N, CA, C and O of each residue as an XYZ file, in Angstrom:
764
protein
N     -33.217    -59.180    -61.583
C     -34.209    -60.889    -61.944
C     -35.488    -60.128    -62.282
O     -35.900    -58.975    -62.150
N     -35.946    -61.319    -62.792
C     -37.506    -61.254    -62.714
C     -38.010    -62.169    -61.756
O     -37.475    -63.210    -61.377
N     -39.298    -61.585    -61.336
C     -39.391    -62.591    -60.380
C     -40.314    -63.656    -60.732
O     -40.912    -63.482    -61.794
N     -40.540    -64.595    -60.159
C     -41.083    -66.029    -60.433
C     -42.388    -66.430    -59.686
O     -42.504    -66.859    -58.538
N     -43.302    -66.193    -60.587
C     -44.255    -66.593    -59.688
C     -44.870    -68.161    -59.335
O     -44.774    -68.936    -60.286
N     -45.366    -68.613    -58.332
C     -45.893    -69.526    -58.156
C     -46.907    -69.885    -58.971
O     -47.982    -69.285    -58.994
N     -46.557    -71.130    -59.866
C     -47.324    -71.948    -60.332
C     -47.834    -73.653    -60.248
O     -47.298    -74.744    -60.439
N     -49.444    -73.056    -59.767
C     -49.757    -74.539    -59.338
C     -49.494    -75.475    -60.057
O     -49.237    -76.597    -59.621
N     -49.513    -75.216    -61.071
C     -49.972    -76.180    -62.392
C     -48.668    -76.962    -62.244
O     -48.674    -78.189    -62.343
N     -47.354    -76.149    -61.966
C     -46.269    -77.110    -62.261
C     -46.061    -78.546    -60.514
O     -46.244    -78.625    -59.299
N     -45.548    -79.366    -61.775
C     -45.135    -80.692    -60.675
C     -44.426    -80.255    -59.646
O     -43.939    -79.156    -59.910
N     -44.154    -80.639    -58.581
C     -43.169    -80.412    -57.417
C     -41.482    -80.350    -57.830
O     -40.644    -79.627    -57.291
N     -41.308    -81.093    -58.677
C     -40.121    -81.763    -58.931
C     -39.817    -80.548    -59.958
O     -38.603    -80.351    -60.025
N     -40.466    -79.802    -60.659
C     -39.808    -79.115    -61.505
C     -39.772    -77.591    -60.965
O     -38.960    -76.787    -61.421
N     -41.022    -77.131    -59.625
C     -40.826    -76.591    -58.849
C     -39.618    -76.621    -58.373
O     -39.017    -75.546    -58.345
N     -38.832    -78.023    -57.800
C     -37.636    -77.656    -57.080
C     -36.414    -77.081    -58.102
O     -35.545    -76.218    -57.985
N     -36.851    -78.103    -59.254
C     -35.403    -77.706    -60.317
C     -35.362    -75.874    -60.598
O     -34.333    -75.330    -60.999
N     -36.682    -75.075    -60.302
C     -36.745    -74.293    -60.498
C     -36.297    -73.148    -59.780
O     -35.902    -72.120    -60.331
N     -36.381    -73.389    -58.105
C     -35.418    -72.716    -57.319
C     -34.390    -73.806    -56.711
O     -34.203    -74.037    -55.516
N     -33.825    -74.364    -57.722
C     -32.385    -74.651    -58.058
C     -31.668    -73.799    -58.383
O     -30.732    -73.273    -57.782
N     -32.350    -73.518    -59.986
C     -31.288    -72.593    -60.776
C     -31.515    -71.288    -60.236
O     -30.626    -70.483    -60.514
N     -32.514    -70.832    -59.502
C     -32.622    -69.059    -59.114
C     -31.904    -68.989    -57.660
O     -31.377    -67.889    -57.499
N     -31.763    -69.753    -56.704
C     -30.780    -70.111    -55.552
C     -28.972    -69.980    -55.808
O     -28.246    -70.476    -56.670
N     -28.674    -69.053    -54.597
C     -27.254    -69.082    -55.210
C     -26.386    -70.584    -55.033
O     -26.962    -71.348    -54.259
N     -25.568    -70.928    -55.407
C     -24.866    -72.033    -55.604
C     -24.273    -72.281    -53.900
O     -24.040    -71.143    -53.490
N     -24.039    -73.016    -53.091
C     -23.488    -73.600    -51.655
C     -22.096    -73.070    -52.173
O     -21.811    -72.130    -51.431
N     -21.059    -73.253    -53.149
C     -19.907    -73.016    -53.222
C     -19.256    -71.294    -53.287
O     -18.057    -71.026    -53.219
N     -20.036    -70.587    -53.387
C     -20.004    -69.263    -53.675
C     -20.602    -68.955    -52.052
O     -20.463    -67.742    -51.888
N     -20.878    -69.236    -51.482
C     -21.182    -68.516    -49.595
C     -22.276    -67.450    -50.412
O     -22.416    -67.223    -51.614
N     -23.059    -66.849    -49.061
C     -23.801    -66.176    -49.866
C     -23.143    -64.944    -48.950
O     -22.284    -65.036    -48.073
N     -23.921    -63.616    -49.510
C     -24.041    -62.408    -49.147
C     -22.450    -61.539    -49.565
O     -22.396    -60.334    -49.317
N     -21.175    -62.270    -50.218
C     -20.076    -61.766    -50.603
C     -20.282    -60.929    -51.722
O     -21.344    -60.797    -52.330
N     -19.029    -60.279    -51.998
C     -18.950    -59.286    -53.366
C     -18.120    -59.829    -53.821
O     -17.023    -60.019    -53.296
N     -18.611    -60.330    -55.305
C     -17.880    -60.436    -55.955
C     -16.662    -60.334    -57.203
O     -16.141    -61.063    -58.047
N     -16.567    -58.365    -56.513
C     -15.183    -57.875    -56.919
C     -14.414    -58.426    -55.997
O     -13.462    -57.646    -55.976
N     -14.194    -59.256    -55.217
C     -13.080    -59.846    -54.182
C     -13.119    -61.061    -54.171
O     -12.672    -61.701    -53.219
N     -13.644    -61.607    -55.197
C     -13.627    -62.967    -55.842
C     -12.365    -63.151    -56.831
O     -12.020    -62.268    -57.616
N     -11.880    -64.079    -56.738
C     -10.186    -64.181    -57.406
C     -10.540    -64.715    -58.549
O      -9.703    -64.721    -59.452
N     -11.772    -65.247    -58.764
C     -11.546    -65.872    -60.465
C     -12.041    -64.745    -61.138
O     -11.912    -64.785    -62.362
N     -12.666    -63.578    -60.577
C     -13.247    -62.401    -61.765
C     -11.596    -61.277    -61.788
O     -11.490    -60.419    -62.666
N     -10.633    -61.445    -60.883
C     -10.021    -60.534    -60.895
C      -9.197    -60.209    -62.528
O      -8.951    -59.061    -62.896
N      -8.941    -61.142    -63.153
C      -8.291    -61.332    -64.662
C      -9.467    -59.939    -65.507
O      -9.099    -58.907    -66.069
N     -10.603    -60.348    -65.336
C     -11.322    -59.489    -66.444
C     -11.350    -57.764    -65.669
O     -11.809    -56.813    -66.303
N     -10.873    -57.633    -64.467
C     -10.857    -56.438    -63.728
C      -9.703    -55.854    -63.940
O      -9.859    -54.660    -64.197
N      -8.617    -56.193    -63.939
C      -7.402    -56.197    -64.313
C      -7.319    -56.089    -65.473
O      -6.244    -55.539    -65.709
N      -8.074    -56.393    -66.754
C      -7.657    -56.244    -68.129
C      -8.553    -54.484    -68.513
O      -8.119    -53.524    -69.150
N      -9.836    -54.669    -67.832
C     -10.705    -53.173    -68.001
C      -9.923    -51.858    -67.115
O      -9.906    -50.669    -67.434
N      -9.295    -52.517    -65.901
C      -8.562    -51.558    -65.354
C      -7.304    -50.864    -66.317
O      -6.923    -49.702    -66.170
N      -6.691    -51.917    -67.429
C      -5.605    -51.373    -67.826
C      -6.189    -50.809    -68.914
O      -5.335    -50.441    -69.722
N      -7.281    -50.599    -69.250
C      -7.576    -50.577    -70.859
C      -8.358    -48.942    -70.491
O      -8.436    -48.068    -71.354
N      -8.718    -48.821    -69.522
C      -9.602    -47.732    -68.934
C      -8.283    -46.687    -68.407
O      -8.319    -45.492    -68.701
N      -7.112    -47.278    -67.594
C      -5.895    -46.558    -67.560
C      -5.533    -45.879    -69.242
O      -5.753    -44.687    -69.457
N      -4.962    -46.807    -70.355
C      -4.386    -46.352    -71.356
C      -5.440    -44.875    -71.837
O      -5.161    -43.681    -71.953
N      -7.001    -45.823    -72.068
C      -7.845    -44.493    -72.190
C      -7.072    -43.249    -71.875
O      -6.383    -42.562    -72.629
N      -7.443    -43.050    -70.073
C      -7.146    -42.470    -69.624
C      -6.166    -41.377    -69.690
O      -6.421    -40.179    -69.571
N      -5.019    -41.915    -69.891
C      -3.216    -41.461    -70.110
C      -3.423    -41.056    -71.795
O      -2.626    -40.333    -72.394
N      -4.418    -41.553    -72.306
C      -3.962    -40.996    -74.104
C      -5.026    -39.937    -73.603
O      -4.643    -38.907    -74.159
N      -5.897    -39.687    -73.029
C      -6.725    -38.570    -73.156
C      -6.209    -37.444    -72.763
O      -6.008    -36.344    -73.278
N      -6.020    -37.961    -71.686
C      -4.540    -36.563    -70.352
C      -3.650    -36.110    -71.213
O      -3.606    -34.923    -71.536
N      -2.673    -37.213    -71.773
C      -1.122    -36.444    -72.476
C      -1.388    -36.030    -73.592
O      -0.450    -35.425    -74.111
N      -2.580    -36.130    -74.377
C      -3.007    -35.887    -76.408
C      -4.147    -34.613    -75.843
O      -4.052    -33.471    -76.294
N      -5.268    -35.009    -74.753
C      -5.946    -33.874    -75.085
C      -5.652    -32.699    -73.718
O      -5.006    -31.655    -73.619
N      -6.194    -33.217    -73.127
C      -5.759    -32.354    -71.457
C      -4.851    -31.428    -71.389
O      -5.006    -30.207    -71.412
N      -3.740    -32.145    -71.291
C      -2.469    -31.836    -70.891
C      -2.010    -30.553    -72.238
O      -1.488    -29.448    -72.083
N      -2.388    -31.148    -73.333
C      -1.893    -29.846    -73.771
C      -2.354    -28.420    -73.972
O      -1.589    -27.460    -73.886
N      -3.917    -28.312    -74.303
C      -4.835    -27.251    -73.722
C      -4.234    -26.805    -72.152
O      -4.254    -25.593    -71.936
N      -3.793    -27.538    -71.234
C      -3.654    -26.943    -69.550
C      -2.295    -25.918    -70.163
O      -2.293    -24.712    -69.918
N      -1.096    -26.625    -71.032
C       0.107    -26.047    -71.209
C      -0.342    -24.967    -71.557
O      -0.082    -23.922    -70.960
N      -1.322    -25.070    -72.894
C      -1.063    -23.646    -73.470
C      -1.955    -22.436    -72.955
O      -1.650    -21.372    -73.495
N      -2.662    -22.385    -72.324
C      -3.526    -21.839    -71.351
C      -2.441    -21.443    -70.601
O      -2.442    -20.213    -70.631
N      -1.433    -21.879    -69.885
C      -0.538    -21.983    -68.563
C       0.918    -20.555    -69.388
O       1.528    -19.620    -68.869
N       0.891    -21.258    -71.113
C       2.046    -20.774    -71.655
C       1.666    -19.239    -71.932
O       2.442    -18.292    -71.803
N      -0.178    -19.149    -72.492
C      -0.680    -17.973    -72.149
C      -0.867    -17.191    -71.426
O      -0.897    -16.008    -71.765
N      -1.116    -17.724    -69.778
C      -1.165    -16.742    -68.757
C       0.360    -15.953    -68.798
O       0.450    -14.726    -68.748
N       1.796    -17.071    -68.919
C       2.656    -16.864    -68.085
C       2.812    -15.364    -69.205
O       2.782    -14.194    -68.825
N       2.923    -15.699    -70.168
C       3.259    -14.556    -71.683
C       2.048    -13.692    -71.127
O       2.574    -12.862    -70.385
N       0.936    -13.533    -71.134
C       0.444    -12.455    -70.884
C       0.878    -11.623    -69.615
O       0.884    -10.402    -69.768
N       1.284    -12.183    -68.238
C       1.788    -11.803    -67.110
C       3.048    -11.438    -67.371
O       3.537    -10.436    -66.850
N       3.683    -12.185    -68.175
C       5.610    -11.289    -68.714
C       4.972     -9.608    -69.209
O       5.054     -8.491    -68.697
N       4.430    -10.072    -70.266
C       3.909     -9.228    -71.365
C       3.590     -7.742    -70.496
O       4.117     -6.696    -70.876
N       2.573     -7.783    -69.168
C       1.931     -6.630    -68.305
C       3.159     -6.134    -67.605
O       3.480     -4.946    -67.623
N       3.868     -7.103    -66.966
C       4.756     -6.962    -65.948
C       6.281     -5.789    -66.545
O       6.961     -4.911    -66.014
N       6.194     -6.722    -68.454
C       7.350     -5.516    -68.637
C       6.254     -4.137    -69.351
O       7.020     -3.256    -69.740
N       5.160     -3.837    -69.545
C       4.988     -2.791    -70.214
C       4.534     -2.112    -68.632
O       4.393     -0.892    -68.552
N       4.362     -2.830    -67.636
C       4.391     -1.346    -66.028
C       5.549     -1.230    -65.958
O       5.866     -0.172    -65.414
N       6.739     -2.122    -66.403
C       8.143     -1.567    -65.860
C       8.527     -0.738    -67.103
O       9.742     -0.545    -67.059
N       8.007     -0.206    -68.127
C       8.275      0.253    -69.127
C       7.767      1.555    -68.837
O       8.446      2.579    -68.908
N       6.244      1.490    -68.421
C       5.653      2.697    -67.651
C       6.417      3.374    -66.714
O       6.942      4.485    -66.778
N       6.410      2.889    -66.202
C       7.117      2.781    -64.483
C       8.603      3.873    -65.430
O       8.604      5.098    -65.549
N       9.297      3.243    -65.761
C      10.222      4.108    -66.068
C      10.036      5.267    -67.020
O      10.683      6.274    -66.733
N       9.172      5.322    -68.246
C       8.842      6.968    -68.043
C       8.255      7.975    -67.473
O       8.506      9.157    -67.707
N       7.300      7.480    -66.558
C       6.790      7.630    -65.567
C       7.908      8.873    -64.877
O       7.738     10.092    -64.907
N       8.990      8.165    -64.311
C      10.187      8.161    -63.405
C      10.883      9.609    -64.471
O      11.057     10.712    -63.952
N      11.168      9.380    -65.776
C      11.610     10.234    -66.620
C      11.003     11.600    -66.984
O      11.648     12.626    -67.200
N       9.480     11.441    -67.026
C       8.839     12.304    -66.897
C       8.442     13.449    -65.584
O       7.729     14.449    -65.677
N       9.025     13.023    -64.598
C       8.379     13.399    -63.478
C      10.127     14.442    -62.640
O      10.193     15.403    -61.873
N      11.203     13.594    -63.311
C      13.089     13.952    -63.381
C      11.979     15.617    -63.893
O      11.540     16.576    -63.258
N      11.926     15.088    -65.617
C      11.872     16.467    -66.333
C      10.809     17.219    -65.262
O      11.170     18.374    -65.036
N      10.039     16.972    -64.816
C       8.607     17.620    -64.339
C       9.407     18.744    -63.204
O       9.404     19.968    -63.333
N      10.036     18.008    -62.147
C      10.872     18.508    -61.209
C      12.432     19.275    -61.785
O      13.169     19.850    -60.983
N      12.701     19.190    -62.982
C      13.781     20.142    -63.550
C      13.315     21.785    -64.103
O      13.879     22.876    -64.019
N      11.843     21.275    -64.769
C      10.825     22.160    -64.880
C      10.213     23.258    -64.067
O       9.947     24.388    -64.473
N       9.984     22.671    -62.598
C       9.597     23.280    -61.689
C      10.562     24.128    -61.041
O      10.143     25.055    -60.348
N      12.554     23.819    -61.254
C      13.289     24.169    -60.436
C      13.445     25.230    -60.758
O      13.611     26.275    -60.130
N      13.340     24.718    -62.943
C      14.060     26.203    -63.726
C      12.630     27.626    -63.170
O      12.677     28.723    -62.613
N      11.959     27.079    -63.520
C      10.533     27.804    -62.970
C      10.675     28.847    -61.894
O      10.372     30.030    -62.051
N      11.313     28.155    -60.440
C      11.585     28.528    -59.606
C      12.813     29.763    -59.733
O      12.864     30.920    -59.314
N      13.589     29.060    -60.384
C      14.487     30.088    -60.523
C      14.015     31.286    -61.813
O      13.954     32.384    -61.259
N      13.773     31.376    -62.870
C      13.258     32.267    -63.096
C      12.226     32.921    -62.437
O      12.140     34.099    -62.785
N      11.444     32.582    -61.639
C      10.393     33.406    -60.328
C      11.249     34.354    -59.854
O      10.919     35.539    -59.889
N      12.569     33.916    -59.305
C      13.367     34.486    -58.431
C      14.511     36.077    -59.076
O      14.929     37.193    -58.769
N      14.501     35.027    -60.125
C      15.261     36.478    -61.440
C      14.036     37.023    -61.196
O      13.970     37.491    -60.059
N      13.022     37.139    -61.855
C      12.366     38.218    -62.197
C      11.721     38.837    -60.571
O      12.020     39.997    -60.291
N      11.042     38.206    -59.774
C      11.166     39.284    -58.799
C      12.230     40.032    -57.919
O      11.943     40.883    -57.077
N      13.758     39.513    -58.290
C      14.610     40.302    -58.575
C      15.115     41.581    -59.118
O      15.763     42.504    -58.624
N      14.505     41.297    -60.557
C      14.444     42.279    -61.190
C      13.392     43.296    -61.414
O      13.533     44.228    -62.206
N      12.300     43.089    -60.674
C      11.475     43.648    -60.657
C      11.408     44.120    -58.806
O      10.616     44.761    -58.115
N      12.377     43.578    -58.621
C      12.435     44.611    -56.925
C      13.262     46.242    -56.753
O      13.019     47.278    -56.134
N      14.542     45.670    -57.855
C      15.714     45.990    -58.202
C      15.186     47.327    -59.056
O      15.448     48.487    -58.736
N      14.374     46.916    -60.230
C      13.384     48.362    -60.763
C      12.534     49.180    -60.118
O      12.523     50.404    -60.244
N      11.823     48.548    -59.432
C      11.043     49.145    -57.988
C      12.202     49.921    -57.365
O      12.090     51.145    -57.442
N      13.095     49.531    -56.873
C      14.200     50.051    -56.377
C      14.525     51.989    -56.909
O      14.385     53.129    -56.465
N      15.003     51.280    -58.075
C      15.933     52.327    -59.089
C      14.867     53.410    -59.348
O      15.185     54.589    -59.510
N      13.374     52.899    -59.388
C      12.453     53.785    -59.645
C      11.929     54.780    -58.792
O      11.654     55.925    -59.150
N      11.724     54.062    -57.027
C      11.813     55.184    -56.179
C      12.944     55.633    -55.480
O      12.783     56.509    -54.631
N      14.207     55.117    -55.726
C      15.613     56.393    -55.839
C      15.442     57.139    -56.374
O      15.467     58.154    -55.677
N      15.158     57.418    -57.786
C      14.896     58.014    -59.008
C      13.760     59.170    -58.285
O      13.663     60.376    -58.057
N      13.201     58.218    -58.157
C      11.796     59.816    -57.359
C      12.134     60.439    -56.558
O      11.933     61.652    -56.495
N      12.849     59.642    -55.587
C      13.110     60.322    -54.384
C      14.093     61.654    -54.834
O      14.043     62.794    -54.372
N      15.011     61.112    -55.901
C      16.050     61.960    -55.521
C      15.447     63.263    -56.608
O      15.796     64.431    -56.435
N      14.706     62.933    -57.483
C      13.385     63.712    -58.420
C      12.831     65.034    -57.436
O      12.692     66.209    -57.779
N      12.587     64.441    -56.175
C      11.727     64.900    -55.145
C      12.461     66.000    -53.957
O      11.943     66.949    -53.368
N      13.885     65.444    -53.878
C      14.634     66.058    -53.193
C      15.291     66.906    -54.102
O      15.847     67.720    -53.365
N      15.482     67.117    -54.934
C      16.252     67.989    -55.862
C      15.268     68.868    -55.892
O      15.656     70.020    -55.696
N      13.962     68.723    -56.094
C      12.645     69.751    -56.327
C      12.892     70.347    -55.097
O      13.292     71.511    -55.063
N      12.663     69.545    -53.829
C      12.726     70.378    -52.254
C      14.139     71.052    -52.460
O      14.396     72.255    -52.497
N      14.566     70.512    -52.522
C      16.214     71.394    -52.689
C      15.982     72.659    -52.828
O      15.899     73.551    -51.984
N      15.806     72.683    -54.821
C      15.498     73.945    -55.163
C      14.265     74.980    -54.978
O      14.147     76.059    -55.559
N      13.277     74.347    -53.932
C      13.010     75.208    -52.882
C      13.472     75.969    -51.844
O      13.461     77.188    -51.677
N      14.016     74.772    -50.947
C      14.388     75.485    -50.007
C      15.336     76.160    -50.270
O      15.709     76.862    -49.331
N      15.980     76.256    -51.314
C      17.505     77.391    -51.944
C      16.436     78.566    -52.162
O      16.626     79.676    -51.667
N      15.292     78.261    -52.936
C      14.303     79.421    -53.339
C      13.867     80.248    -51.884
O      13.624     81.435    -51.669
N      13.883     79.376    -51.248
C      13.043     79.706    -50.137
C      14.397     80.412    -49.249
O      14.137     81.563    -48.898
N      15.321     80.089    -48.969
C      16.458     80.814    -48.209
C      17.121     82.018    -48.873
O      17.664     82.919    -48.234
N      17.022     81.959    -50.415
C      17.019     83.645    -51.334
C      16.487     84.194    -50.677
O      16.905     85.002    -49.848
N      15.049     83.756    -50.988
C      13.885     85.086    -50.398
C      13.892     85.462    -48.815
O      13.491     86.524    -48.340
N      14.411     84.407    -48.135
C      14.158     84.924    -46.274
C      15.700     85.399    -46.671
O      15.910     85.365    -45.458
N      16.858     85.772    -47.178
C      18.105     85.656    -47.423
C      18.076     87.933    -47.611
O      18.619     88.942    -47.161
N      16.970     87.452    -48.641
C      16.386     89.352    -49.453
C      15.578     89.511    -48.734
O      15.728     90.697    -48.440
N      14.582     89.076    -48.069
C      13.774     90.101    -46.916
C      14.494     90.409    -45.756
O      14.277     91.507    -45.245
N      15.801     89.201    -44.928
C      16.386     90.021    -44.276
C      17.179     91.176    -44.408
O      17.205     92.251    -43.809
N      17.899     90.633    -45.451
C      18.529     92.034    -45.574
C      17.793     93.021    -46.123
O      18.519     93.960    -46.449
N      16.297     93.255    -46.433
C      15.599     94.548    -46.397
C      15.026     94.761    -45.069
O      14.628     95.902    -44.834
N      14.931     94.030    -44.319
C      14.662     94.077    -42.918
C      15.182     94.602    -42.306
O      14.726     95.346    -41.437
N      16.718     94.322    -42.635
C      17.988     94.929    -41.434
C      18.425     96.156    -42.544
O      19.293     96.991    -42.293
N      18.007     96.124    -43.235
C      18.444     97.733    -44.058
C      17.489     98.710    -43.516
O      17.873     99.879    -43.474
N      15.824     98.311    -42.921
C      15.268     98.928    -42.480
C      14.803     98.950    -41.113
O      13.797     99.506    -40.673
N      16.083     97.953    -40.215
C      15.948     98.253    -38.943
C      16.824     99.281    -38.509
O      16.559    100.050    -37.585
N      17.891     99.292    -39.192
C      18.083    100.916    -38.574
C      17.579    102.222    -38.873
O      17.745    103.090    -38.016
N      16.875    102.570    -40.150
C      15.814    103.339    -40.031
C      14.804    103.299    -39.209
O      14.365    104.434    -39.025
N      14.015    102.167    -38.403
C      12.911    101.764    -37.518
C      13.764    101.940    -35.923
O      13.223    102.462    -34.948
N      14.937    101.483    -35.924
C      16.065    101.804    -34.697
C      16.066    103.601    -34.367
O      15.948    104.215    -33.307
N      16.232    104.007    -35.597
C      16.405    105.684    -35.324
C      15.233    106.026    -35.377
O      15.475    107.226    -35.498
N      14.269    105.984    -35.387
C      13.141    106.597    -36.210
C      12.324    106.438    -34.379
O      11.646    107.264    -33.769
N      12.787    104.993    -33.955
C      12.146    104.532    -32.599
C      12.688    105.208    -31.429
O      11.942    105.687    -30.574
N      14.325    105.280    -31.338
C      15.265    105.874    -30.707
C      14.601    107.740    -30.931
O      14.306    107.941    -29.752
N      14.393    108.493    -31.345
C      13.746    109.434    -31.829
C      12.832    109.943    -31.254
O      12.716    111.072    -30.777
N      11.820    108.674    -31.310
C      10.624    109.142    -30.540
C      10.842    108.676    -28.871
O      10.543    109.384    -27.909
N      11.225    107.800    -28.831
C      11.641    107.888    -27.026
C      12.564    108.718    -26.633
O      12.498    109.055    -25.451
N      13.559    109.229    -27.385
C      14.421    110.931    -26.513
C      12.889    111.935    -26.865
O      12.359    112.603    -25.977
N      12.433    111.883    -28.073
C      11.549    113.176    -27.773
C      10.324    112.847    -26.251
O       9.871    113.720    -25.512
N      10.106    111.637    -26.186
C       8.844    112.067    -24.878
C       9.394    111.890    -23.782
O       8.875    112.101    -22.686
N      11.180    111.236    -24.123
C      11.503    111.570    -22.103
C      12.395    112.591    -22.139
O      12.950    112.886    -21.080
N      12.532    112.913    -22.665
C      13.606    114.472    -23.040
C      12.131    116.218    -23.261
O      12.106    117.225    -22.553
N      11.064    115.835    -24.619
C      10.551    116.547    -24.431
C      11.484    117.457    -25.766
O      11.265    118.619    -26.110
N      12.235    116.790    -26.171
C      12.839    117.658    -27.262
C      13.323    116.819    -28.325
O      13.979    115.842    -27.964
N      13.123    117.007    -29.692
C      13.819    116.374    -30.582
C      15.193    115.926    -30.991
O      15.830    116.791    -31.594
N      15.787    114.797    -30.807
C      17.492    114.681    -30.983
C      17.808    115.182    -32.277
O      16.940    115.583    -33.053
N      19.003    115.173    -32.528
C      19.803    115.163    -34.394
C      20.194    113.937    -34.335
O      20.571    112.959    -33.690
N      19.869    114.558    -35.530
C      20.137    112.841    -36.827
C      21.991    112.555    -36.109
O      22.438    111.425    -36.306
N      22.472    113.083    -35.712
C      23.702    112.577    -35.802
C      24.034    111.794    -34.356
O      24.881    110.929    -34.135
N      22.986    112.457    -33.387
C      22.762    111.901    -32.170
C      22.184    110.603    -32.861
O      23.010    109.722    -33.098
N      21.015    110.400    -33.176
C      20.503    109.249    -33.657
C      21.067    108.031    -34.151
O      20.657    106.870    -34.139
N      22.132    108.586    -34.598
C      23.034    107.232    -36.111
C      23.937    107.257    -35.162
O      24.590    106.233    -35.365
N      24.476    107.911    -34.049
C      25.473    107.357    -33.070
C      24.776    106.637    -32.062
O      25.610    105.781    -31.766
N      24.040    106.487    -31.531
C      23.244    105.942    -30.436
C      22.433    104.670    -31.015
O      21.929    103.874    -30.223
N      22.250    104.396    -33.189
C      21.668    103.080    -32.826
C      22.679    102.516    -33.606
O      22.401    101.490    -34.228
N      23.942    103.052    -33.701
C      25.460    102.102    -33.930
C      25.781    101.597    -32.492
O      26.053    100.439    -32.178
N      25.711    102.505    -31.812
C      26.010    102.339    -30.482
C      25.187    101.086    -30.210
O      26.093    100.391    -29.751
N      24.433    100.545    -30.183
C      23.527     99.351    -29.326
C      23.640     98.505    -30.793
O      22.611     97.877    -30.547
N      23.915     98.143    -31.693
C      24.444     97.502    -32.444
C      25.174     96.720    -32.338
O      25.617     96.150    -33.336
């Protein structure tokens, strides 16, 4: 309210009327809240109903559909992501099974290759050993033949050497030379 300044030019009765218009009437009481006065309730209830209707229309026609649309999009995104994740998980499980099968096949192939290589090396070693053994046996047979020939030659010479040795001994011991028949009889008797 505009403040009223005291005017000395006004007569006292006009000043009283001015104070009467601006002062609070006695029937209303002083210091109360006008919202709680019964005479204002009808207007307040009317405004409440109008505001409620406006808010109801805004919520039901504008905000709720937008919120529902966002929630539906979110649910669709989540369900799509879950379906994609399940599909990827199934593909990963299939790939893991295929990888395990490949690893098992590779291990079996490696074992077979190792076994074949071991057999091949063993066969080669056995063949080489057999060839070397045959070579050694041939050398041994040749050496034994040579030894037999040398022994036979030595044995043939033994009787001549024994005969010569016996003649030399007899001659030295007795001082006279022994006859050939005596020497042959002595060598044969010693053998």
